[in-house]
mmCIF entry with sequence, helices, sheets and N, C-alpha, C, O atoms, coordinates in Angstrom:
data_MODEL
# 
_entry.id   MODEL 
# 
_entity.id                         1 
_entity.type                       polymer 
_entity.pdbx_number_of_molecules   1 
# 
_entity_poly.entity_id                      1 
_entity_poly.type                           'polypeptide(L)' 
_entity_poly.nstd_linkage                   no 
_entity_poly.nstd_monomer                   no 
_entity_poly.pdbx_seq_one_letter_code       MTSTAATADRTLPTTRTGGPDDESNPLEHILGWTLVVVLAMLITQVGLL 
_entity_poly.pdbx_seq_one_letter_code_can   MTSTAATADRTLPTTRTGGPDDESNPLEHILGWTLVVVLAMLITQVGLL 
_entity_poly.pdbx_strand_id                 A 
# 
loop_
_entity_poly_seq.entity_id 
_entity_poly_seq.num 
_entity_poly_seq.mon_id 
_entity_poly_seq.hetero 
1 1  MET n 
1 2  THR n 
1 3  SER n 
1 4  THR n 
1 5  ALA n 
1 6  ALA n 
1 7  THR n 
1 8  ALA n 
1 9  ASP n 
1 10 ARG n 
1 11 THR n 
1 12 LEU n 
1 13 PRO n 
1 14 THR n 
1 15 THR n 
1 16 ARG n 
1 17 THR n 
1 18 GLY n 
1 19 GLY n 
1 20 PRO n 
1 21 ASP n 
1 22 ASP n 
1 23 GLU n 
1 24 SER n 
1 25 ASN n 
1 26 PRO n 
1 27 LEU n 
1 28 GLU n 
1 29 HIS n 
1 30 ILE n 
1 31 LEU n 
1 32 GLY n 
1 33 TRP n 
1 34 THR n 
1 35 LEU n 
1 36 VAL n 
1 37 VAL n 
1 38 VAL n 
1 39 LEU n 
1 40 ALA n 
1 41 MET n 
1 42 LEU n 
1 43 ILE n 
1 44 THR n 
1 45 GLN n 
1 46 VAL n 
1 47 GLY n 
1 48 LEU n 
1 49 LEU n 
# 
_struct_asym.id          A 
_struct_asym.entity_id   1 
# 
loop_
_struct_conf.conf_type_id 
_struct_conf.id 
_struct_conf.pdbx_PDB_helix_id 
_struct_conf.beg_label_comp_id 
_struct_conf.beg_label_asym_id 
_struct_conf.beg_label_seq_id 
_struct_conf.pdbx_beg_PDB_ins_code 
_struct_conf.end_label_comp_id 
_struct_conf.end_label_asym_id 
_struct_conf.end_label_seq_id 
_struct_conf.pdbx_end_PDB_ins_code 
_struct_conf.beg_auth_comp_id 
_struct_conf.beg_auth_asym_id 
_struct_conf.beg_auth_seq_id 
_struct_conf.end_auth_comp_id 
_struct_conf.end_auth_asym_id 
_struct_conf.end_auth_seq_id 
_struct_conf.pdbx_PDB_helix_class 
_struct_conf.details 
_struct_conf.pdbx_PDB_helix_length 
HELX_P HELX_P1 AA1 SER A 3  ? ASP A 9  ? SER A 3  ASP A 9  1 ? 7  
HELX_P HELX_P2 AA2 PRO A 26 ? VAL A 46 ? PRO A 26 VAL A 46 1 ? 21 
# 
_struct_conf_type.id          HELX_P 
_struct_conf_type.criteria    ? 
_struct_conf_type.reference   ? 
# 
loop_
_atom_site.group_PDB 
_atom_site.id 
_atom_site.type_symbol 
_atom_site.label_atom_id 
_atom_site.label_alt_id 
_atom_site.label_comp_id 
_atom_site.label_asym_id 
_atom_site.label_entity_id 
_atom_site.label_seq_id 
_atom_site.pdbx_PDB_ins_code 
_atom_site.Cartn_x 
_atom_site.Cartn_y 
_atom_site.Cartn_z 
_atom_site.occupancy 
_atom_site.B_iso_or_equiv 
_atom_site.pdbx_formal_charge 
_atom_site.auth_seq_id 
_atom_site.auth_comp_id 
_atom_site.auth_asym_id 
_atom_site.auth_atom_id 
_atom_site.pdbx_PDB_model_num 
ATOM 1   N N  . MET A 1 1  ? 39.547  7.998   1.232  1.00 0.00 ? 1  MET A N  1 
ATOM 2   C CA . MET A 1 1  ? 38.084  8.181   1.151  1.00 0.00 ? 1  MET A CA 1 
ATOM 3   C C  . MET A 1 1  ? 37.698  9.317   1.942  1.00 0.00 ? 1  MET A C  1 
ATOM 4   O O  . MET A 1 1  ? 38.042  9.348   3.123  1.00 0.00 ? 1  MET A O  1 
ATOM 5   N N  . THR A 1 2  ? 37.014  10.273  1.434  1.00 0.00 ? 2  THR A N  1 
ATOM 6   C CA . THR A 1 2  ? 36.600  11.485  2.064  1.00 0.00 ? 2  THR A CA 1 
ATOM 7   C C  . THR A 1 2  ? 35.270  11.236  2.838  1.00 0.00 ? 2  THR A C  1 
ATOM 8   O O  . THR A 1 2  ? 34.611  10.206  2.694  1.00 0.00 ? 2  THR A O  1 
ATOM 9   N N  . SER A 1 3  ? 34.950  12.191  3.615  1.00 0.00 ? 3  SER A N  1 
ATOM 10  C CA . SER A 1 3  ? 33.780  12.036  4.484  1.00 0.00 ? 3  SER A CA 1 
ATOM 11  C C  . SER A 1 3  ? 32.562  12.048  3.596  1.00 0.00 ? 3  SER A C  1 
ATOM 12  O O  . SER A 1 3  ? 31.584  11.408  3.982  1.00 0.00 ? 3  SER A O  1 
ATOM 13  N N  . THR A 1 4  ? 32.504  12.694  2.464  1.00 0.00 ? 4  THR A N  1 
ATOM 14  C CA . THR A 1 4  ? 31.284  12.676  1.642  1.00 0.00 ? 4  THR A CA 1 
ATOM 15  C C  . THR A 1 4  ? 31.158  11.333  0.934  1.00 0.00 ? 4  THR A C  1 
ATOM 16  O O  . THR A 1 4  ? 30.065  10.797  0.752  1.00 0.00 ? 4  THR A O  1 
ATOM 17  N N  . ALA A 1 5  ? 32.363  10.789  0.525  1.00 0.00 ? 5  ALA A N  1 
ATOM 18  C CA . ALA A 1 5  ? 32.260  9.423   -0.011 1.00 0.00 ? 5  ALA A CA 1 
ATOM 19  C C  . ALA A 1 5  ? 31.783  8.339   0.912  1.00 0.00 ? 5  ALA A C  1 
ATOM 20  O O  . ALA A 1 5  ? 31.130  7.390   0.478  1.00 0.00 ? 5  ALA A O  1 
ATOM 21  N N  . ALA A 1 6  ? 32.115  8.472   2.244  1.00 0.00 ? 6  ALA A N  1 
ATOM 22  C CA . ALA A 1 6  ? 31.798  7.612   3.222  1.00 0.00 ? 6  ALA A CA 1 
ATOM 23  C C  . ALA A 1 6  ? 30.252  7.546   3.456  1.00 0.00 ? 6  ALA A C  1 
ATOM 24  O O  . ALA A 1 6  ? 29.628  6.504   3.658  1.00 0.00 ? 6  ALA A O  1 
ATOM 25  N N  . THR A 1 7  ? 29.694  8.881   3.397  1.00 0.00 ? 7  THR A N  1 
ATOM 26  C CA . THR A 1 7  ? 28.231  9.004   3.610  1.00 0.00 ? 7  THR A CA 1 
ATOM 27  C C  . THR A 1 7  ? 27.389  8.450   2.411  1.00 0.00 ? 7  THR A C  1 
ATOM 28  O O  . THR A 1 7  ? 26.261  7.964   2.494  1.00 0.00 ? 7  THR A O  1 
ATOM 29  N N  . ALA A 1 8  ? 28.119  8.606   1.319  1.00 0.00 ? 8  ALA A N  1 
ATOM 30  C CA . ALA A 1 8  ? 27.310  8.185   0.043  1.00 0.00 ? 8  ALA A CA 1 
ATOM 31  C C  . ALA A 1 8  ? 27.215  6.683   -0.099 1.00 0.00 ? 8  ALA A C  1 
ATOM 32  O O  . ALA A 1 8  ? 26.350  6.183   -0.819 1.00 0.00 ? 8  ALA A O  1 
ATOM 33  N N  . ASP A 1 9  ? 28.078  5.960   0.568  1.00 0.00 ? 9  ASP A N  1 
ATOM 34  C CA . ASP A 1 9  ? 28.168  4.495   0.594  1.00 0.00 ? 9  ASP A CA 1 
ATOM 35  C C  . ASP A 1 9  ? 27.137  3.948   1.469  1.00 0.00 ? 9  ASP A C  1 
ATOM 36  O O  . ASP A 1 9  ? 26.687  2.817   1.283  1.00 0.00 ? 9  ASP A O  1 
ATOM 37  N N  . ARG A 1 10 ? 26.739  4.719   2.432  1.00 0.00 ? 10 ARG A N  1 
ATOM 38  C CA . ARG A 1 10 ? 25.671  4.235   3.463  1.00 0.00 ? 10 ARG A CA 1 
ATOM 39  C C  . ARG A 1 10 ? 24.318  4.233   2.885  1.00 0.00 ? 10 ARG A C  1 
ATOM 40  O O  . ARG A 1 10 ? 23.870  5.190   2.255  1.00 0.00 ? 10 ARG A O  1 
ATOM 41  N N  . THR A 1 11 ? 23.655  3.107   3.116  1.00 0.00 ? 11 THR A N  1 
ATOM 42  C CA . THR A 1 11 ? 22.297  2.955   2.629  1.00 0.00 ? 11 THR A CA 1 
ATOM 43  C C  . THR A 1 11 ? 21.334  3.426   3.617  1.00 0.00 ? 11 THR A C  1 
ATOM 44  O O  . THR A 1 11 ? 21.550  3.117   4.788  1.00 0.00 ? 11 THR A O  1 
ATOM 45  N N  . LEU A 1 12 ? 20.298  4.130   3.332  1.00 0.00 ? 12 LEU A N  1 
ATOM 46  C CA . LEU A 1 12 ? 19.319  4.613   4.290  1.00 0.00 ? 12 LEU A CA 1 
ATOM 47  C C  . LEU A 1 12 ? 18.301  3.705   4.428  1.00 0.00 ? 12 LEU A C  1 
ATOM 48  O O  . LEU A 1 12 ? 17.955  3.059   3.439  1.00 0.00 ? 12 LEU A O  1 
ATOM 49  N N  . PRO A 1 13 ? 17.682  3.521   5.647  1.00 0.00 ? 13 PRO A N  1 
ATOM 50  C CA . PRO A 1 13 ? 16.577  2.520   5.768  1.00 0.00 ? 13 PRO A CA 1 
ATOM 51  C C  . PRO A 1 13 ? 15.215  3.051   5.007  1.00 0.00 ? 13 PRO A C  1 
ATOM 52  O O  . PRO A 1 13 ? 14.829  4.219   5.047  1.00 0.00 ? 13 PRO A O  1 
ATOM 53  N N  . THR A 1 14 ? 14.605  2.056   4.356  1.00 0.00 ? 14 THR A N  1 
ATOM 54  C CA . THR A 1 14 ? 13.431  2.425   3.601  1.00 0.00 ? 14 THR A CA 1 
ATOM 55  C C  . THR A 1 14 ? 12.256  2.718   4.570  1.00 0.00 ? 14 THR A C  1 
ATOM 56  O O  . THR A 1 14 ? 12.164  2.116   5.640  1.00 0.00 ? 14 THR A O  1 
ATOM 57  N N  . THR A 1 15 ? 11.367  3.649   4.179  1.00 0.00 ? 15 THR A N  1 
ATOM 58  C CA . THR A 1 15 ? 10.151  3.984   5.057  1.00 0.00 ? 15 THR A CA 1 
ATOM 59  C C  . THR A 1 15 ? 9.028   3.199   4.528  1.00 0.00 ? 15 THR A C  1 
ATOM 60  O O  . THR A 1 15 ? 8.891   3.030   3.316  1.00 0.00 ? 15 THR A O  1 
ATOM 61  N N  . ARG A 1 16 ? 8.249   2.732   5.372  1.00 0.00 ? 16 ARG A N  1 
ATOM 62  C CA . ARG A 1 16 ? 7.069   1.928   4.960  1.00 0.00 ? 16 ARG A CA 1 
ATOM 63  C C  . ARG A 1 16 ? 5.913   3.011   4.743  1.00 0.00 ? 16 ARG A C  1 
ATOM 64  O O  . ARG A 1 16 ? 5.682   3.865   5.599  1.00 0.00 ? 16 ARG A O  1 
ATOM 65  N N  . THR A 1 17 ? 5.258   2.928   3.636  1.00 0.00 ? 17 THR A N  1 
ATOM 66  C CA . THR A 1 17 ? 4.168   3.871   3.393  1.00 0.00 ? 17 THR A CA 1 
ATOM 67  C C  . THR A 1 17 ? 2.807   3.243   3.531  1.00 0.00 ? 17 THR A C  1 
ATOM 68  O O  . THR A 1 17 ? 1.813   3.942   3.335  1.00 0.00 ? 17 THR A O  1 
ATOM 69  N N  . GLY A 1 18 ? 2.701   2.053   3.836  1.00 0.00 ? 18 GLY A N  1 
ATOM 70  C CA . GLY A 1 18 ? 1.443   1.235   4.030  1.00 0.00 ? 18 GLY A CA 1 
ATOM 71  C C  . GLY A 1 18 ? 0.815   0.780   2.689  1.00 0.00 ? 18 GLY A C  1 
ATOM 72  O O  . GLY A 1 18 ? -0.346  0.379   2.607  1.00 0.00 ? 18 GLY A O  1 
ATOM 73  N N  . GLY A 1 19 ? 1.621   0.867   1.704  1.00 0.00 ? 19 GLY A N  1 
ATOM 74  C CA . GLY A 1 19 ? 1.173   0.400   0.360  1.00 0.00 ? 19 GLY A CA 1 
ATOM 75  C C  . GLY A 1 19 ? 1.316   -1.124  0.250  1.00 0.00 ? 19 GLY A C  1 
ATOM 76  O O  . GLY A 1 19 ? 1.717   -1.735  1.240  1.00 0.00 ? 19 GLY A O  1 
ATOM 77  N N  . PRO A 1 20 ? 1.039   -1.738  -0.798 1.00 0.00 ? 20 PRO A N  1 
ATOM 78  C CA . PRO A 1 20 ? 1.125   -3.133  -1.014 1.00 0.00 ? 20 PRO A CA 1 
ATOM 79  C C  . PRO A 1 20 ? 2.578   -3.606  -1.052 1.00 0.00 ? 20 PRO A C  1 
ATOM 80  O O  . PRO A 1 20 ? 3.441   -2.898  -1.572 1.00 0.00 ? 20 PRO A O  1 
ATOM 81  N N  . ASP A 1 21 ? 2.858   -4.783  -0.514 1.00 0.00 ? 21 ASP A N  1 
ATOM 82  C CA . ASP A 1 21 ? 4.105   -5.309  -0.456 1.00 0.00 ? 21 ASP A CA 1 
ATOM 83  C C  . ASP A 1 21 ? 4.501   -5.885  -1.950 1.00 0.00 ? 21 ASP A C  1 
ATOM 84  O O  . ASP A 1 21 ? 3.653   -5.973  -2.838 1.00 0.00 ? 21 ASP A O  1 
ATOM 85  N N  . ASP A 1 22 ? 5.723   -6.224  -2.113 1.00 0.00 ? 22 ASP A N  1 
ATOM 86  C CA . ASP A 1 22 ? 6.173   -6.778  -3.346 1.00 0.00 ? 22 ASP A CA 1 
ATOM 87  C C  . ASP A 1 22 ? 5.515   -8.172  -3.513 1.00 0.00 ? 22 ASP A C  1 
ATOM 88  O O  . ASP A 1 22 ? 5.107   -8.499  -4.627 1.00 0.00 ? 22 ASP A O  1 
ATOM 89  N N  . GLU A 1 23 ? 5.400   -8.972  -2.494 1.00 0.00 ? 23 GLU A N  1 
ATOM 90  C CA . GLU A 1 23 ? 4.905   -10.223 -2.532 1.00 0.00 ? 23 GLU A CA 1 
ATOM 91  C C  . GLU A 1 23 ? 3.357   -10.221 -2.070 1.00 0.00 ? 23 GLU A C  1 
ATOM 92  O O  . GLU A 1 23 ? 2.961   -10.723 -1.018 1.00 0.00 ? 23 GLU A O  1 
ATOM 93  N N  . SER A 1 24 ? 2.610   -9.626  -2.955 1.00 0.00 ? 24 SER A N  1 
ATOM 94  C CA . SER A 1 24 ? 1.155   -9.508  -2.587 1.00 0.00 ? 24 SER A CA 1 
ATOM 95  C C  . SER A 1 24 ? 0.396   -10.802 -2.880 1.00 0.00 ? 24 SER A C  1 
ATOM 96  O O  . SER A 1 24 ? 0.615   -11.510 -3.863 1.00 0.00 ? 24 SER A O  1 
ATOM 97  N N  . ASN A 1 25 ? -0.495  -11.040 -1.960 1.00 0.00 ? 25 ASN A N  1 
ATOM 98  C CA . ASN A 1 25 ? -1.323  -12.192 -1.955 1.00 0.00 ? 25 ASN A CA 1 
ATOM 99  C C  . ASN A 1 25 ? -2.627  -11.983 -2.735 1.00 0.00 ? 25 ASN A C  1 
ATOM 100 O O  . ASN A 1 25 ? -3.399  -11.046 -2.529 1.00 0.00 ? 25 ASN A O  1 
ATOM 101 N N  . PRO A 1 26 ? -2.791  -12.923 -3.628 1.00 0.00 ? 26 PRO A N  1 
ATOM 102 C CA . PRO A 1 26 ? -4.089  -12.778 -4.489 1.00 0.00 ? 26 PRO A CA 1 
ATOM 103 C C  . PRO A 1 26 ? -5.391  -12.757 -3.693 1.00 0.00 ? 26 PRO A C  1 
ATOM 104 O O  . PRO A 1 26 ? -6.393  -12.146 -4.064 1.00 0.00 ? 26 PRO A O  1 
ATOM 105 N N  . LEU A 1 27 ? -5.302  -13.466 -2.581 1.00 0.00 ? 27 LEU A N  1 
ATOM 106 C CA . LEU A 1 27 ? -6.486  -13.443 -1.601 1.00 0.00 ? 27 LEU A CA 1 
ATOM 107 C C  . LEU A 1 27 ? -6.799  -11.957 -1.091 1.00 0.00 ? 27 LEU A C  1 
ATOM 108 O O  . LEU A 1 27 ? -7.951  -11.532 -1.011 1.00 0.00 ? 27 LEU A O  1 
ATOM 109 N N  . GLU A 1 28 ? -5.774  -11.279 -0.785 1.00 0.00 ? 28 GLU A N  1 
ATOM 110 C CA . GLU A 1 28 ? -5.891  -9.896  -0.293 1.00 0.00 ? 28 GLU A CA 1 
ATOM 111 C C  . GLU A 1 28 ? -6.492  -9.027  -1.390 1.00 0.00 ? 28 GLU A C  1 
ATOM 112 O O  . GLU A 1 28 ? -7.269  -8.117  -1.101 1.00 0.00 ? 28 GLU A O  1 
ATOM 113 N N  . HIS A 1 29 ? -6.162  -9.283  -2.574 1.00 0.00 ? 29 HIS A N  1 
ATOM 114 C CA . HIS A 1 29 ? -6.759  -8.471  -3.710 1.00 0.00 ? 29 HIS A CA 1 
ATOM 115 C C  . HIS A 1 29 ? -8.187  -8.817  -3.833 1.00 0.00 ? 29 HIS A C  1 
ATOM 116 O O  . HIS A 1 29 ? -9.018  -7.918  -3.961 1.00 0.00 ? 29 HIS A O  1 
ATOM 117 N N  . ILE A 1 30 ? -8.527  -10.052 -3.802 1.00 0.00 ? 30 ILE A N  1 
ATOM 118 C CA . ILE A 1 30 ? -9.939  -10.544 -3.906 1.00 0.00 ? 30 ILE A CA 1 
ATOM 119 C C  . ILE A 1 30 ? -10.865 -9.940  -2.747 1.00 0.00 ? 30 ILE A C  1 
ATOM 120 O O  . ILE A 1 30 ? -12.005 -9.524  -2.955 1.00 0.00 ? 30 ILE A O  1 
ATOM 121 N N  . LEU A 1 31 ? -10.257 -9.946  -1.557 1.00 0.00 ? 31 LEU A N  1 
ATOM 122 C CA . LEU A 1 31 ? -10.990 -9.459  -0.358 1.00 0.00 ? 31 LEU A CA 1 
ATOM 123 C C  . LEU A 1 31 ? -11.122 -7.925  -0.354 1.00 0.00 ? 31 LEU A C  1 
ATOM 124 O O  . LEU A 1 31 ? -12.113 -7.336  0.080  1.00 0.00 ? 31 LEU A O  1 
ATOM 125 N N  . GLY A 1 32 ? -10.002 -7.315  -0.890 1.00 0.00 ? 32 GLY A N  1 
ATOM 126 C CA . GLY A 1 32 ? -10.070 -5.819  -1.005 1.00 0.00 ? 32 GLY A CA 1 
ATOM 127 C C  . GLY A 1 32 ? -11.131 -5.382  -1.998 1.00 0.00 ? 32 GLY A C  1 
ATOM 128 O O  . GLY A 1 32 ? -11.908 -4.479  -1.685 1.00 0.00 ? 32 GLY A O  1 
ATOM 129 N N  . TRP A 1 33 ? -11.200 -5.964  -3.153 1.00 0.00 ? 33 TRP A N  1 
ATOM 130 C CA . TRP A 1 33 ? -12.171 -5.582  -4.132 1.00 0.00 ? 33 TRP A CA 1 
ATOM 131 C C  . TRP A 1 33 ? -13.528 -5.954  -3.759 1.00 0.00 ? 33 TRP A C  1 
ATOM 132 O O  . TRP A 1 33 ? -14.470 -5.260  -4.141 1.00 0.00 ? 33 TRP A O  1 
ATOM 133 N N  . THR A 1 34 ? -13.718 -7.069  -2.992 1.00 0.00 ? 34 THR A N  1 
ATOM 134 C CA . THR A 1 34 ? -15.044 -7.466  -2.548 1.00 0.00 ? 34 THR A CA 1 
ATOM 135 C C  . THR A 1 34 ? -15.463 -6.406  -1.473 1.00 0.00 ? 34 THR A C  1 
ATOM 136 O O  . THR A 1 34 ? -16.643 -6.054  -1.466 1.00 0.00 ? 34 THR A O  1 
ATOM 137 N N  . LEU A 1 35 ? -14.650 -5.906  -0.628 1.00 0.00 ? 35 LEU A N  1 
ATOM 138 C CA . LEU A 1 35 ? -14.949 -4.792  0.240  1.00 0.00 ? 35 LEU A CA 1 
ATOM 139 C C  . LEU A 1 35 ? -15.294 -3.567  -0.429 1.00 0.00 ? 35 LEU A C  1 
ATOM 140 O O  . LEU A 1 35 ? -16.130 -2.823  0.083  1.00 0.00 ? 35 LEU A O  1 
ATOM 141 N N  . VAL A 1 36 ? -14.714 -3.264  -1.567 1.00 0.00 ? 36 VAL A N  1 
ATOM 142 C CA . VAL A 1 36 ? -15.022 -2.072  -2.332 1.00 0.00 ? 36 VAL A CA 1 
ATOM 143 C C  . VAL A 1 36 ? -16.408 -2.217  -2.869 1.00 0.00 ? 36 VAL A C  1 
ATOM 144 O O  . VAL A 1 36 ? -17.221 -1.307  -2.703 1.00 0.00 ? 36 VAL A O  1 
ATOM 145 N N  . VAL A 1 37 ? -16.728 -3.342  -3.521 1.00 0.00 ? 37 VAL A N  1 
ATOM 146 C CA . VAL A 1 37 ? -18.036 -3.619  -4.080 1.00 0.00 ? 37 VAL A CA 1 
ATOM 147 C C  . VAL A 1 37 ? -19.154 -3.538  -3.059 1.00 0.00 ? 37 VAL A C  1 
ATOM 148 O O  . VAL A 1 37 ? -20.182 -2.908  -3.309 1.00 0.00 ? 37 VAL A O  1 
ATOM 149 N N  . VAL A 1 38 ? -18.968 -4.148  -1.954 1.00 0.00 ? 38 VAL A N  1 
ATOM 150 C CA . VAL A 1 38 ? -19.932 -4.154  -0.917 1.00 0.00 ? 38 VAL A CA 1 
ATOM 151 C C  . VAL A 1 38 ? -20.238 -2.812  -0.336 1.00 0.00 ? 38 VAL A C  1 
ATOM 152 O O  . VAL A 1 38 ? -21.385 -2.460  -0.063 1.00 0.00 ? 38 VAL A O  1 
ATOM 153 N N  . LEU A 1 39 ? -19.148 -2.055  -0.150 1.00 0.00 ? 39 LEU A N  1 
ATOM 154 C CA . LEU A 1 39 ? -19.319 -0.687  0.292  1.00 0.00 ? 39 LEU A CA 1 
ATOM 155 C C  . LEU A 1 39 ? -20.006 0.158   -0.687 1.00 0.00 ? 39 LEU A C  1 
ATOM 156 O O  . LEU A 1 39 ? -20.781 1.036   -0.306 1.00 0.00 ? 39 LEU A O  1 
ATOM 157 N N  . ALA A 1 40 ? -19.745 -0.075  -2.044 1.00 0.00 ? 40 ALA A N  1 
ATOM 158 C CA . ALA A 1 40 ? -20.449 0.748   -3.080 1.00 0.00 ? 40 ALA A CA 1 
ATOM 159 C C  . ALA A 1 40 ? -21.974 0.427   -3.160 1.00 0.00 ? 40 ALA A C  1 
ATOM 160 O O  . ALA A 1 40 ? -22.819 1.288   -3.405 1.00 0.00 ? 40 ALA A O  1 
ATOM 161 N N  . MET A 1 41 ? -22.244 -0.862  -2.937 1.00 0.00 ? 41 MET A N  1 
ATOM 162 C CA . MET A 1 41 ? -23.670 -1.359  -2.994 1.00 0.00 ? 41 MET A CA 1 
ATOM 163 C C  . MET A 1 41 ? -24.424 -0.701  -1.666 1.00 0.00 ? 41 MET A C  1 
ATOM 164 O O  . MET A 1 41 ? -25.571 -0.255  -1.698 1.00 0.00 ? 41 MET A O  1 
ATOM 165 N N  . LEU A 1 42 ? -23.655 -0.720  -0.613 1.00 0.00 ? 42 LEU A N  1 
ATOM 166 C CA . LEU A 1 42 ? -24.296 -0.194  0.600  1.00 0.00 ? 42 LEU A CA 1 
ATOM 167 C C  . LEU A 1 42 ? -24.601 1.331   0.508  1.00 0.00 ? 42 LEU A C  1 
ATOM 168 O O  . LEU A 1 42 ? -25.629 1.838   0.958  1.00 0.00 ? 42 LEU A O  1 
ATOM 169 N N  . ILE A 1 43 ? -23.602 2.010   -0.120 1.00 0.00 ? 43 ILE A N  1 
ATOM 170 C CA . ILE A 1 43 ? -23.815 3.447   -0.279 1.00 0.00 ? 43 ILE A CA 1 
ATOM 171 C C  . ILE A 1 43 ? -24.997 3.764   -1.248 1.00 0.00 ? 43 ILE A C  1 
ATOM 172 O O  . ILE A 1 43 ? -25.740 4.731   -1.076 1.00 0.00 ? 43 ILE A O  1 
ATOM 173 N N  . THR A 1 44 ? -25.114 2.892   -2.262 1.00 0.00 ? 44 THR A N  1 
ATOM 174 C CA . THR A 1 44 ? -26.165 3.167   -3.234 1.00 0.00 ? 44 THR A CA 1 
ATOM 175 C C  . THR A 1 44 ? -27.474 2.839   -2.647 1.00 0.00 ? 44 THR A C  1 
ATOM 176 O O  . THR A 1 44 ? -28.438 3.572   -2.864 1.00 0.00 ? 44 THR A O  1 
ATOM 177 N N  . GLN A 1 45 ? -27.577 1.700   -1.859 1.00 0.00 ? 45 GLN A N  1 
ATOM 178 C CA . GLN A 1 45 ? -28.839 1.259   -1.330 1.00 0.00 ? 45 GLN A CA 1 
ATOM 179 C C  . GLN A 1 45 ? -29.384 2.247   -0.276 1.00 0.00 ? 45 GLN A C  1 
ATOM 180 O O  . GLN A 1 45 ? -30.599 2.421   -0.175 1.00 0.00 ? 45 GLN A O  1 
ATOM 181 N N  . VAL A 1 46 ? -28.497 2.896   0.511  1.00 0.00 ? 46 VAL A N  1 
ATOM 182 C CA . VAL A 1 46 ? -28.896 3.791   1.543  1.00 0.00 ? 46 VAL A CA 1 
ATOM 183 C C  . VAL A 1 46 ? -29.219 5.109   0.927  1.00 0.00 ? 46 VAL A C  1 
ATOM 184 O O  . VAL A 1 46 ? -29.910 5.902   1.567  1.00 0.00 ? 46 VAL A O  1 
ATOM 185 N N  . GLY A 1 47 ? -28.779 5.409   -0.257 1.00 0.00 ? 47 GLY A N  1 
ATOM 186 C CA . GLY A 1 47 ? -29.146 6.623   -1.050 1.00 0.00 ? 47 GLY A CA 1 
ATOM 187 C C  . GLY A 1 47 ? -28.214 7.747   -0.799 1.00 0.00 ? 47 GLY A C  1 
ATOM 188 O O  . GLY A 1 47 ? -28.581 8.908   -0.981 1.00 0.00 ? 47 GLY A O  1 
ATOM 189 N N  . LEU A 1 48 ? -26.954 7.431   -0.365 1.00 0.00 ? 48 LEU A N  1 
ATOM 190 C CA . LEU A 1 48 ? -26.050 8.473   -0.069 1.00 0.00 ? 48 LEU A CA 1 
ATOM 191 C C  . LEU A 1 48 ? -25.378 9.033   -1.432 1.00 0.00 ? 48 LEU A C  1 
ATOM 192 O O  . LEU A 1 48 ? -24.715 10.071  -1.434 1.00 0.00 ? 48 LEU A O  1 
ATOM 193 N N  . LEU A 1 49 ? -25.593 8.306   -2.514 1.00 0.00 ? 49 LEU A N  1 
ATOM 194 C CA . LEU A 1 49 ? -24.931 8.711   -3.730 1.00 0.00 ? 49 LEU A CA 1 
ATOM 195 C C  . LEU A 1 49 ? -26.027 8.826   -4.824 1.00 0.00 ? 49 LEU A C  1 
ATOM 196 O O  . LEU A 1 49 ? -25.723 9.160   -5.969 1.00 0.00 ? 49 LEU A O  1 
# 
């Protein structure tokens, strides 16, 4: 085995990007969309949009 083949077999650690996990919780989706709706209502009521 050459040195390039040895490095090709090595797996690199994955970097976390802050996105959703594979096992996403439905409660997180509901709370997230509720936050979006409340924020949109607040912005419209204040007159920023």
